PQR file of N, CA, C, O and H, with PARSE charges and radii, in Angstrom:
ATOM      1  N   UNK A   1       0.821  -1.176   0.000 -0.4000 1.5000
ATOM      2  CA  UNK A   1       0.000   0.000   0.000 -0.0000 2.0000
ATOM      3  C   UNK A   1       0.876   1.255   0.000  0.5500 1.7000
ATOM      4  O   UNK A   1       1.836   1.356   0.764 -0.5500 1.4000
ATOM      5  N   UNK A   2       0.546   2.162  -0.829 -0.4000 1.5000
ATOM      6  CA  UNK A   2       1.336   3.379  -0.919 -0.0000 2.0000
ATOM      7  C   UNK A   2       0.815   4.477   0.017  0.5500 1.7000
ATOM      8  O   UNK A   2       1.415   5.550   0.084 -0.5500 1.4000
ATOM      9  H   UNK A   2      -0.234   2.080  -1.449  0.4000 1.0000
ATOM     10  N   UNK A   3      -0.258   4.240   0.724 -0.4000 1.5000
ATOM     11  CA  UNK A   3      -0.817   5.279   1.592 -0.0000 2.0000
ATOM     12  C   UNK A   3       0.107   5.600   2.758  0.5500 1.7000
ATOM     13  O   UNK A   3       0.085   6.723   3.261 -0.5500 1.4000
ATOM     14  H   UNK A   3      -0.745   3.369   0.669  0.4000 1.0000
ATOM     15  N   UNK A   4       0.919   4.643   3.202 -0.4000 1.5000
ATOM     16  CA  UNK A   4       1.830   4.907   4.307 -0.0000 2.0000
ATOM     17  C   UNK A   4       3.020   5.759   3.858  0.5500 1.7000
ATOM     18  O   UNK A   4       3.619   6.457   4.675 -0.5500 1.4000
ATOM     19  H   UNK A   4       0.937   3.731   2.793  0.4000 1.0000
ATOM     20  N   UNK A   5       3.358   5.709   2.599 -0.4000 1.5000
ATOM     21  CA  UNK A   5       4.504   6.468   2.123 -0.0000 2.0000
ATOM     22  C   UNK A   5       4.143   7.917   1.796  0.5500 1.7000
ATOM     23  O   UNK A   5       5.031   8.758   1.658 -0.5500 1.4000
ATOM     24  H   UNK A   5       2.871   5.141   1.936  0.4000 1.0000
ATOM     25  N   UNK A   6       2.852   8.213   1.671 -0.4000 1.5000
ATOM     26  CA  UNK A   6       2.429   9.584   1.367 -0.0000 2.0000
ATOM     27  C   UNK A   6       2.446  10.423   2.641  0.5500 1.7000
ATOM     28  O   UNK A   6       1.996   9.989   3.701 -0.5500 1.4000
ATOM     29  H   UNK A   6       2.130   7.530   1.783  0.4000 1.0000
ATOM     30  N   UNK A   7       2.977  11.637   2.508 -0.4000 1.5000
ATOM     31  CA  UNK A   7       2.947  12.565   3.634 -0.0000 2.0000
ATOM     32  C   UNK A   7       1.606  13.283   3.644  0.5500 1.7000
ATOM     33  O   UNK A   7       1.051  13.615   2.596 -0.5500 1.4000
ATOM     34  H   UNK A   7       3.343  11.990   1.647  0.4000 1.0000
ATOM     35  N   UNK A   8       1.102  13.515   4.841 -0.4000 1.5000
ATOM     36  CA  UNK A   8      -0.138  14.272   4.952 -0.0000 2.0000
ATOM     37  C   UNK A   8       0.197  15.752   4.895  0.5500 1.7000
ATOM     38  O   UNK A   8       1.190  16.193   5.473 -0.5500 1.4000
ATOM     39  H   UNK A   8       1.553  13.246   5.692  0.4000 1.0000
ATOM     40  N   UNK A   9      -0.613  16.501   4.213 -0.4000 1.5000
ATOM     41  CA  UNK A   9      -0.388  17.934   4.092 -0.0000 2.0000
ATOM     42  C   UNK A   9      -0.717  18.617   5.416  0.5500 1.7000
ATOM     43  O   UNK A   9      -1.714  18.296   6.063 -0.5500 1.4000
ATOM     44  H   UNK A   9      -1.420  16.143   3.743  0.4000 1.0000
ATOM     45  N   UNK A  10       0.126  19.555   5.806 -0.4000 1.5000
ATOM     46  CA  UNK A  10      -0.068  20.286   7.048 -0.0000 2.0000
ATOM     47  C   UNK A  10      -1.213  21.286   6.879  0.5500 1.7000
ATOM     48  O   UNK A  10      -1.274  22.015   5.888 -0.5500 1.4000
ATOM     49  H   UNK A  10       0.935  19.816   5.281  0.4000 1.0000
ATOM     50  N   UNK A  11      -2.104  21.309   7.844 -0.4000 1.5000
ATOM     51  CA  UNK A  11      -3.245  22.219   7.744 -0.0000 2.0000
ATOM     52  C   UNK A  11      -2.815  23.639   8.094  0.5500 1.7000
ATOM     53  O   UNK A  11      -1.815  23.853   8.779 -0.5500 1.4000
ATOM     54  H   UNK A  11      -2.055  20.717   8.649  0.4000 1.0000
ATOM     55  N   UNK A  12      -3.585  24.591   7.613 -0.4000 1.5000
ATOM     56  CA  UNK A  12      -3.293  25.997   7.905 -0.0000 2.0000
ATOM     57  C   UNK A  12      -3.459  26.276   9.397  0.5500 1.7000
ATOM     58  O   UNK A  12      -2.725  27.088   9.960 -0.5500 1.4000
ATOM     59  H   UNK A  12      -4.397  24.417   7.057  0.4000 1.0000
ATOM     60  N   UNK A  13      -4.408  25.618  10.033 -0.4000 1.5000
ATOM     61  CA  UNK A  13      -4.621  25.834  11.461 -0.0000 2.0000
ATOM     62  C   UNK A  13      -3.390  25.409  12.253  0.5500 1.7000
ATOM     63  O   UNK A  13      -2.980  26.095  13.189 -0.5500 1.4000
ATOM     64  H   UNK A  13      -5.004  24.959   9.575  0.4000 1.0000
ATOM     65  N   UNK A  14      -2.806  24.279  11.875 -0.4000 1.5000
ATOM     66  CA  UNK A  14      -1.613  23.804  12.577 -0.0000 2.0000
ATOM     67  C   UNK A  14      -0.444  24.763  12.348  0.5500 1.7000
ATOM     68  O   UNK A  14       0.301  25.074  13.278 -0.5500 1.4000
ATOM     69  H   UNK A  14      -3.139  23.722  11.115  0.4000 1.0000
ATOM     70  N   UNK A  15      -0.287  25.226  11.111 -0.4000 1.5000
ATOM     71  CA  UNK A  15       0.780  26.183  10.814 -0.0000 2.0000
ATOM     72  C   UNK A  15       0.603  27.455  11.630  0.5500 1.7000
ATOM     73  O   UNK A  15       1.567  27.988  12.179 -0.5500 1.4000
ATOM     74  H   UNK A  15      -0.892  24.973  10.356  0.4000 1.0000
ATOM     75  N   UNK A  16      -0.644  27.942  11.707 -0.4000 1.5000
ATOM     76  CA  UNK A  16      -0.911  29.163  12.468 -0.0000 2.0000
ATOM     77  C   UNK A  16      -0.614  28.965  13.944  0.5500 1.7000
ATOM     78  O   UNK A  16      -0.061  29.856  14.588 -0.5500 1.4000
ATOM     79  H   UNK A  16      -1.427  27.509  11.261  0.4000 1.0000
ATOM     80  N   UNK A  17      -0.975  27.803  14.493 -0.4000 1.5000
ATOM     81  CA  UNK A  17      -0.672  27.521  15.900 -0.0000 2.0000
ATOM     82  C   UNK A  17       0.831  27.490  16.126  0.5500 1.7000
ATOM     83  O   UNK A  17       1.325  28.059  17.099 -0.5500 1.4000
ATOM     84  H   UNK A  17      -1.425  27.078  13.970  0.4000 1.0000
ATOM     85  N   UNK A  18       1.560  26.830  15.237 -0.4000 1.5000
ATOM     86  CA  UNK A  18       3.015  26.743  15.373 -0.0000 2.0000
ATOM     87  C   UNK A  18       3.661  28.119  15.279  0.5500 1.7000
ATOM     88  O   UNK A  18       4.590  28.423  16.026 -0.5500 1.4000
ATOM     89  H   UNK A  18       1.159  26.367  14.447  0.4000 1.0000
ATOM     90  N   UNK A  19       3.170  28.956  14.359 -0.4000 1.5000
ATOM     91  CA  UNK A  19       3.709  30.313  14.234 -0.0000 2.0000
ATOM     92  C   UNK A  19       3.414  31.125  15.487  0.5500 1.7000
ATOM     93  O   UNK A  19       4.254  31.904  15.936 -0.5500 1.4000
ATOM     94  H   UNK A  19       2.415  28.710  13.752  0.4000 1.0000
ATOM     95  N   UNK A  20       2.227  30.948  16.050 -0.4000 1.5000
ATOM     96  CA  UNK A  20       1.871  31.680  17.267 -0.0000 2.0000
ATOM     97  C   UNK A  20       2.774  31.266  18.423  0.5500 1.7000
ATOM     98  O   UNK A  20       3.203  32.113  19.207 -0.5500 1.4000
ATOM     99  H   UNK A  20       1.544  30.315  15.685  0.4000 1.0000
ATOM    100  N   UNK A  21       3.065  29.975  18.536 -0.4000 1.5000
ATOM    101  CA  UNK A  21       3.943  29.483  19.599 -0.0000 2.0000
ATOM    102  C   UNK A  21       5.348  30.043  19.414  0.5500 1.7000
ATOM    103  O   UNK A  21       5.966  30.490  20.380 -0.5500 1.4000
ATOM    104  H   UNK A  21       2.717  29.288  17.899  0.4000 1.0000
ATOM    105  N   UNK A  22       5.855  30.024  18.199 -0.4000 1.5000
ATOM    106  CA  UNK A  22       7.194  30.559  17.928 -0.0000 2.0000
ATOM    107  C   UNK A  22       7.262  32.049  18.249  0.5500 1.7000
ATOM    108  O   UNK A  22       8.245  32.519  18.822 -0.5500 1.4000
ATOM    109  H   UNK A  22       5.353  29.661  17.414  0.4000 1.0000
ATOM    110  N   UNK A  23       6.224  32.788  17.882 -0.4000 1.5000
ATOM    111  CA  UNK A  23       6.193  34.230  18.164 -0.0000 2.0000
ATOM    112  C   UNK A  23       6.175  34.474  19.671  0.5500 1.7000
ATOM    113  O   UNK A  23       6.867  35.360  20.172 -0.5500 1.4000
ATOM    114  H   UNK A  23       5.426  32.406  17.417  0.4000 1.0000
ATOM    115  N   UNK A  24       5.381  33.682  20.387 -0.4000 1.5000
ATOM    116  CA  UNK A  24       5.308  33.827  21.847 -0.0000 2.0000
ATOM    117  C   UNK A  24       6.662  33.521  22.483  0.5500 1.7000
ATOM    118  O   UNK A  24       7.087  34.223  23.401 -0.5500 1.4000
ATOM    119  H   UNK A  24       4.819  32.962  19.980  0.4000 1.0000
ATOM    120  N   UNK A  25       7.337  32.491  22.006 -0.4000 1.5000
ATOM    121  CA  UNK A  25       8.659  32.147  22.523 -0.0000 2.0000
ATOM    122  C   UNK A  25       9.670  33.249  22.242  0.5500 1.7000
ATOM    123  O   UNK A  25      10.502  33.567  23.091 -0.5500 1.4000
ATOM    124  H   UNK A  25       6.992  31.921  21.260  0.4000 1.0000
ATOM    125  N   UNK A  26       9.595  33.836  21.036 -0.4000 1.5000
ATOM    126  CA  UNK A  26      10.520  34.912  20.665 -0.0000 2.0000
ATOM    127  C   UNK A  26      10.315  36.129  21.566  0.5500 1.7000
ATOM    128  O   UNK A  26      11.277  36.730  22.043 -0.5500 1.4000
ATOM    129  H   UNK A  26       8.919  33.578  20.346  0.4000 1.0000
ATOM    130  N   UNK A  27       9.038  36.485  21.795 -0.4000 1.5000
ATOM    131  CA  UNK A  27       8.752  37.634  22.651 -0.0000 2.0000
ATOM    132  C   UNK A  27       9.223  37.390  24.080  0.5500 1.7000
ATOM    133  O   UNK A  27       9.745  38.297  24.728 -0.5500 1.4000
ATOM    134  H   UNK A  27       8.256  35.997  21.407  0.4000 1.0000
ATOM    135  N   UNK A  28       9.041  36.176  24.568 -0.4000 1.5000
ATOM    136  CA  UNK A  28       9.477  35.844  25.922 -0.0000 2.0000
ATOM    137  C   UNK A  28      10.991  35.919  26.029  0.5500 1.7000
ATOM    138  O   UNK A  28      11.528  36.418  27.018 -0.5500 1.4000
ATOM    139  H   UNK A  28       8.617  35.439  24.042  0.4000 1.0000
ATOM    140  N   UNK A  29      11.684  35.413  24.993 -0.4000 1.5000
ATOM    141  CA  UNK A  29      13.146  35.449  24.975 -0.0000 2.0000
ATOM    142  C   UNK A  29      13.642  36.893  24.982  0.5500 1.7000
ATOM    143  O   UNK A  29      14.575  37.231  25.712 -0.5500 1.4000
ATOM    144  H   UNK A  29      11.247  35.007  24.190  0.4000 1.0000
ATOM    145  N   UNK A  30      13.011  37.750  24.161 -0.4000 1.5000
ATOM    146  CA  UNK A  30      13.404  39.165  24.114 -0.0000 2.0000
ATOM    147  C   UNK A  30      13.149  39.845  25.459  0.5500 1.7000
ATOM    148  O   UNK A  30      13.964  40.649  25.912 -0.5500 1.4000
ATOM    149  H   UNK A  30      12.253  37.476  23.568  0.4000 1.0000
ATOM    150  N   UNK A  31      12.030  39.528  26.092 -0.4000 1.5000
ATOM    151  CA  UNK A  31      11.704  40.118  27.387 -0.0000 2.0000
ATOM    152  C   UNK A  31      12.728  39.701  28.438  0.5500 1.7000
ATOM    153  O   UNK A  31      13.149  40.518  29.257 -0.5500 1.4000
ATOM    154  H   UNK A  31      11.368  38.875  25.724  0.4000 1.0000
ATOM    155  N   UNK A  32      13.129  38.429  28.416 -0.4000 1.5000
ATOM    156  CA  UNK A  32      14.131  37.937  29.365 -0.0000 2.0000
ATOM    157  C   UNK A  32      15.478  38.609  29.122  0.5500 1.7000
ATOM    158  O   UNK A  32      16.172  38.968  30.073 -0.5500 1.4000
ATOM    159  H   UNK A  32      12.787  37.765  27.751  0.4000 1.0000
ATOM    160  N   UNK A  33      15.849  38.781  27.860 -0.4000 1.5000
ATOM    161  CA  UNK A  33      17.116  39.424  27.543 -0.0000 2.0000
ATOM    162  C   UNK A  33      17.107  40.880  27.989  0.5500 1.7000
ATOM    163  O   UNK A  33      18.115  41.383  28.484 -0.5500 1.4000
ATOM    164  H   UNK A  33      15.285  38.490  27.087  0.4000 1.0000
ATOM    165  N   UNK A  34      15.977  41.559  27.816 -0.4000 1.5000
ATOM    166  CA  UNK A  34      15.875  42.954  28.245 -0.0000 2.0000
ATOM    167  C   UNK A  34      15.966  43.052  29.769  0.5500 1.7000
ATOM    168  O   UNK A  34      16.597  43.966  30.301 -0.5500 1.4000
ATOM    169  H   UNK A  34      15.158  41.150  27.414  0.4000 1.0000
ATOM    170  N   UNK A  35      15.337  42.113  30.462 -0.4000 1.5000
ATOM    171  CA  UNK A  35      15.396  42.124  31.927 -0.0000 2.0000
ATOM    172  C   UNK A  35      16.812  41.845  32.399  0.5500 1.7000
ATOM    173  O   UNK A  35      17.275  42.465  33.357 -0.5500 1.4000
ATOM    174  H   UNK A  35      14.824  41.371  30.030  0.4000 1.0000
ATOM    175  N   UNK A  36      17.504  40.929  31.748 -0.4000 1.5000
ATOM    176  CA  UNK A  36      18.888  40.616  32.123 -0.0000 2.0000
ATOM    177  C   UNK A  36      19.785  41.823  31.866  0.5500 1.7000
ATOM    178  O   UNK A  36      20.669  42.128  32.667 -0.5500 1.4000
ATOM    179  H   UNK A  36      17.128  40.425  30.970  0.4000 1.0000
ATOM    180  N   UNK A  37      19.556  42.507  30.749 -0.4000 1.5000
ATOM    181  CA  UNK A  37      20.351  43.691  30.437 -0.0000 2.0000
ATOM    182  C   UNK A  37      20.087  44.795  31.457  0.5500 1.7000
ATOM    183  O   UNK A  37      21.006  45.519  31.838 -0.5500 1.4000
ATOM    184  H   UNK A  37      18.838  42.260  30.098  0.4000 1.0000
ATOM    185  N   UNK A  38      18.845  44.926  31.896 -0.4000 1.5000
ATOM    186  CA  UNK A  38      18.507  45.946  32.885 -0.0000 2.0000
ATOM    187  C   UNK A  38      19.153  45.620  34.234  0.5500 1.7000
ATOM    188  O   UNK A  38      19.582  46.525  34.950 -0.5500 1.4000
ATOM    189  H   UNK A  38      18.099  44.338  31.586  0.4000 1.0000
ATOM    190  N   UNK A  39      19.222  44.351  34.579 -0.4000 1.5000
ATOM    191  CA  UNK A  39      19.872  43.961  35.829 -0.0000 2.0000
ATOM    192  C   UNK A  39      21.366  44.234  35.768  0.5500 1.7000
ATOM    193  O   UNK A  39      21.961  44.664  36.756 -0.5500 1.4000
ATOM    194  H   UNK A  39      18.873  43.615  33.998  0.4000 1.0000
ATOM    195  N   UNK A  40      21.976  43.986  34.614 -0.4000 1.5000
ATOM    196  CA  UNK A  40      23.415  44.171  34.457 -0.0000 2.0000
ATOM    197  C   UNK A  40      23.797  45.645  34.352  0.5500 1.7000
ATOM    198  O   UNK A  40      24.886  46.032  34.777 -0.5500 1.4000
ATOM    199  H   UNK A  40      21.493  43.637  33.811  0.4000 1.0000
ATOM    200  N   UNK A  41      22.920  46.465  33.794 -0.4000 1.5000
ATOM    201  CA  UNK A  41      23.199  47.892  33.622 -0.0000 2.0000
ATOM    202  C   UNK A  41      21.979  48.690  34.076  0.5500 1.7000
ATOM    203  O   UNK A  41      21.133  49.032  33.250 -0.5500 1.4000
ATOM    204  H   UNK A  41      22.036  46.150  33.448  0.4000 1.0000
ATOM    205  N   UNK A  42      21.871  48.989  35.354 -0.4000 1.5000
ATOM    206  CA  UNK A  42      20.670  49.672  35.859 -0.0000 2.0000
ATOM    207  C   UNK A  42      20.493  51.088  35.321  0.5500 1.7000
ATOM    208  O   UNK A  42      19.391  51.631  35.398 -0.5500 1.4000
ATOM    209  H   UNK A  42      22.558  48.711  36.025  0.4000 1.0000
ATOM    210  N   UNK A  43      21.546  51.702  34.780 -0.4000 1.5000
ATOM    211  CA  UNK A  43      21.432  53.055  34.241 -0.0000 2.0000
ATOM    212  C   UNK A  43      20.894  53.061  32.807  0.5500 1.7000
ATOM    213  O   UNK A  43      20.565  54.120  32.274 -0.5500 1.4000
ATOM    214  H   UNK A  43      22.441  51.261  34.718  0.4000 1.0000
ATOM    215  N   UNK A  44      20.804  51.886  32.186 -0.4000 1.5000
ATOM    216  CA  UNK A  44      20.326  51.815  30.806 -0.0000 2.0000
ATOM    217  C   UNK A  44      18.838  52.123  30.757  0.5500 1.7000
ATOM    218  O   UNK A  44      18.088  51.793  31.675 -0.5500 1.4000
ATOM    219  H   UNK A  44      21.071  51.026  32.619  0.4000 1.0000
ATOM    220  N   UNK A  45      18.426  52.763  29.665 -0.4000 1.5000
ATOM    221  CA  UNK A  45      17.021  53.110  29.478 -0.0000 2.0000
ATOM    222  C   UNK A  45      16.420  52.124  28.489  0.5500 1.7000
ATOM    223  O   UNK A  45      16.958  51.917  27.402 -0.5500 1.4000
ATOM    224  H   UNK A  45      19.035  53.030  28.919  0.4000 1.0000
ATOM    225  N   UNK A  46      15.322  51.528  28.866 -0.4000 1.5000
ATOM    226  CA  UNK A  46      14.644  50.594  27.968 -0.0000 2.0000
ATOM    227  C   UNK A  46      13.740  51.415  27.058  0.5500 1.7000
ATOM    228  O   UNK A  46      12.856  52.133  27.525 -0.5500 1.4000
ATOM    229  H   UNK A  46      14.885  51.696  29.750  0.4000 1.0000
ATOM    230  N   UNK A  47      13.974  51.301  25.745 -0.4000 1.5000
ATOM    231  CA  UNK A  47      13.218  52.110  24.793 -0.0000 2.0000
ATOM    232  C   UNK A  47      12.130  51.313  24.095  0.5500 1.7000
ATOM    233  O   UNK A  47      11.261  51.900  23.449 -0.5500 1.4000
ATOM    234  H   UNK A  47      14.693  50.718  25.366  0.4000 1.0000
ATOM    235  N   UNK A  48      12.155  50.006  24.205 -0.4000 1.5000
ATOM    236  CA  UNK A  48      11.167  49.184  23.499 -0.0000 2.0000
ATOM    237  C   UNK A  48       9.831  49.261  24.224  0.5500 1.7000
ATOM    238  O   UNK A  48       9.749  49.010  25.427 -0.5500 1.4000
ATOM    239  H   UNK A  48      12.860  49.529  24.729  0.4000 1.0000
ATOM    240  N   UNK A  49       8.793  49.609  23.484 -0.4000 1.5000
ATOM    241  CA  UNK A  49       7.450  49.693  24.036 -0.0000 2.0000
ATOM    242  C   UNK A  49       6.629  48.524  23.512  0.5500 1.7000
ATOM    243  O   UNK A  49       6.878  48.030  22.412 -0.5500 1.4000
ATOM    244  H   UNK A  49       8.859  49.812  22.507  0.4000 1.0000
ATOM    245  N   UNK A  50       5.667  48.087  24.283 -0.4000 1.5000
ATOM    246  CA  UNK A  50       4.780  47.011  23.855 -0.0000 2.0000
ATOM    247  C   UNK A  50       3.843  47.552  22.781  0.5500 1.7000
ATOM    248  O   UNK A  50       3.272  48.633  22.927 -0.5500 1.4000
ATOM    249  H   UNK A  50       5.465  48.487  25.177  0.4000 1.0000
ATOM    250  N   UNK A  51       3.694  46.795  21.709 -0.4000 1.5000
ATOM    251  CA  UNK A  51       2.775  47.174  20.649 -0.0000 2.0000
ATOM    252  C   UNK A  51       1.380  46.687  21.018  0.5500 1.7000
ATOM    253  O   UNK A  51       1.249  45.809  21.871 -0.5500 1.4000
ATOM    254  H   UNK A  51       4.159  45.918  21.590  0.4000 1.0000
ATOM    255  N   UNK A  52       0.341  47.227  20.405 -0.4000 1.5000
ATOM    256  CA  UNK A  52      -1.019  46.790  20.740 -0.0000 2.0000
ATOM    257  C   UNK A  52      -1.229  45.287  20.544  0.5500 1.7000
ATOM    258  O   UNK A  52      -2.042  44.688  21.248 -0.5500 1.4000
ATOM    259  H   UNK A  52       0.448  47.941  19.712  0.4000 1.0000
ATOM    260  N   UNK A  53      -0.519  44.672  19.609 -0.4000 1.5000
ATOM    261  CA  UNK A  53      -0.680  43.234  19.384 -0.0000 2.0000
ATOM    262  C   UNK A  53      -0.127  42.430  20.556  0.5500 1.7000
ATOM    263  O   UNK A  53      -0.593  41.323  20.825 -0.5500 1.4000
ATOM    264  H   UNK A  53       0.141  45.158  19.037  0.4000 1.0000
ATOM    265  N   UNK A  54       0.870  42.985  21.259 -0.4000 1.5000
ATOM    266  CA  UNK A  54       1.526  42.273  22.340 -0.0000 2.0000
ATOM    267  C   UNK A  54       0.789  42.417  23.671  0.5500 1.7000
ATOM    268  O   UNK A  54       1.017  41.633  24.593 -0.5500 1.4000
ATOM    269  H   UNK A  54       1.249  43.884  21.040  0.4000 1.0000
ATOM    270  N   UNK A  55      -0.084  43.404  23.774 -0.4000 1.5000
ATOM    271  CA  UNK A  55      -0.771  43.646  25.034 -0.0000 2.0000
ATOM    272  C   UNK A  55      -2.063  42.854  25.088  0.5500 1.7000
ATOM    273  O   UNK A  55      -2.614  42.451  24.063 -0.5500 1.4000
ATOM    274  H   UNK A  55      -0.269  44.040  23.025  0.4000 1.0000
ATOM    275  N   UNK A  56      -2.527  42.644  26.297 -0.4000 1.5000
ATOM    276  CA  UNK A  56      -3.779  41.929  26.488 -0.0000 2.0000
ATOM    277  C   UNK A  56      -4.933  42.823  26.046  0.5500 1.7000
ATOM    278  O   UNK A  56      -4.901  44.032  26.275 -0.5500 1.4000
ATOM    279  H   UNK A  56      -2.079  42.972  27.129  0.4000 1.0000
ATOM    280  N   UNK A  57      -5.944  42.246  25.418 -0.4000 1.5000
ATOM    281  CA  UNK A  57      -7.102  43.057  25.038 -0.0000 2.0000
ATOM    282  C   UNK A  57      -7.869  43.490  26.297  0.5500 1.7000
ATOM    283  O   UNK A  57      -8.005  42.726  27.252 -0.5500 1.4000
ATOM    284  H   UNK A  57      -5.970  41.263  25.232  0.4000 1.0000
ATOM    285  N   UNK A  58      -8.355  44.707  26.272 -0.4000 1.5000
ATOM    286  CA  UNK A  58      -9.109  45.196  27.421 -0.0000 2.0000
ATOM    287  C   UNK A  58     -10.571  44.847  27.241  0.5500 1.7000
ATOM    288  O   UNK A  58     -11.112  44.910  26.138 -0.5500 1.4000
ATOM    289  H   UNK A  58      -8.244  45.328  25.496  0.4000 1.0000
ATOM    290  N   UNK A  59     -11.196  44.481  28.335 -0.4000 1.5000
ATOM    291  CA  UNK A  59     -12.616  44.123  28.298 -0.0000 2.0000
ATOM    292  C   UNK A  59     -13.350  45.127  29.163  0.5500 1.7000
ATOM    293  O   UNK A  59     -13.077  45.263  30.356 -0.5500 1.4000
ATOM    294  H   UNK A  59     -10.756  44.430  29.232  0.4000 1.0000
ATOM    295  N   UNK A  60     -14.283  45.826  28.544 -0.4000 1.5000
ATOM    296  CA  UNK A  60     -15.058  46.812  29.273 -0.0000 2.0000
ATOM    297  C   UNK A  60     -16.318  46.155  29.820  0.5500 1.7000
ATOM    298  O   UNK A  60     -16.928  45.325  29.147 -0.5500 1.4000
ATOM    299  H   UNK A  60     -14.504  45.716  27.575  0.4000 1.0000
ATOM    300  N   UNK A  61     -16.709  46.521  31.036 -0.4000 1.5000
ATOM    301  CA  UNK A  61     -17.936  45.922  31.603 -0.0000 2.0000
ATOM    302  C   UNK A  61     -19.170  46.369  30.823  0.5500 1.7000
ATOM    303  O   UNK A  61     -19.235  47.480  30.296 -0.5500 1.4000
ATOM    304  H   UNK A  61     -16.213  47.195  31.583  0.4000 1.0000
ATOM    305  N   UNK A  62     -20.121  45.484  30.772 -0.4000 1.5000
ATOM    306  CA  UNK A  62     -21.371  45.774  30.068 -0.0000 2.0000
ATOM    307  C   UNK A  62     -22.344  46.378  31.070  0.5500 1.7000
ATOM    308  O   UNK A  62     -22.555  45.839  32.157 -0.5500 1.4000
ATOM    309  H   UNK A  62     -20.068  44.582  31.200  0.4000 1.0000
ATOM    310  N   UNK A  63     -22.924  47.492  30.691 -0.4000 1.5000
ATOM    311  CA  UNK A  63     -23.893  48.151  31.555 -0.0000 2.0000
ATOM    312  C   UNK A  63     -25.252  47.499  31.349  0.5500 1.7000
ATOM    313  O   UNK A  63     -25.887  47.684  30.311 -0.5500 1.4000
ATOM    314  H   UNK A  63     -22.752  47.930  29.808  0.4000 1.0000
ATOM    315  N   UNK A  64     -25.694  46.738  32.342 -0.4000 1.5000
ATOM    316  CA  UNK A  64     -26.969  46.041  32.255 -0.0000 2.0000
ATOM    317  C   UNK A  64     -27.970  46.771  33.150  0.5500 1.7000
ATOM    318  O   UNK A  64     -27.773  46.888  34.359 -0.5500 1.4000
ATOM    319  H   UNK A  64     -25.178  46.589  33.186  0.4000 1.0000
ATOM    320  N   UNK A  65     -29.011  47.242  32.551 -0.4000 1.5000
ATOM    321  CA  UNK A  65     -30.018  47.969  33.320 -0.0000 2.0000
ATOM    322  C   UNK A  65     -31.333  47.270  33.276  0.5500 1.7000
ATOM    323  O   UNK A  65     -32.302  47.741  33.871 -0.5500 1.4000
ATOM    324  H   UNK A  65     -29.171  47.146  31.568  0.4000 1.0000
TER
END
């Protein structure tokens, strides 16, 4: 049977999940490096700001009357 030799195509959902995990790991690594640099040089100024994509979405309470 040749079905075992065929590779299954990767779904877009799986690719998107993998990319999201890699992005999260990269951001965490950068955050750790910035914290380590700040510990090593307390006079250094951190200029990198969080972008809206990196911040948690805000949820406003619903006014129920």
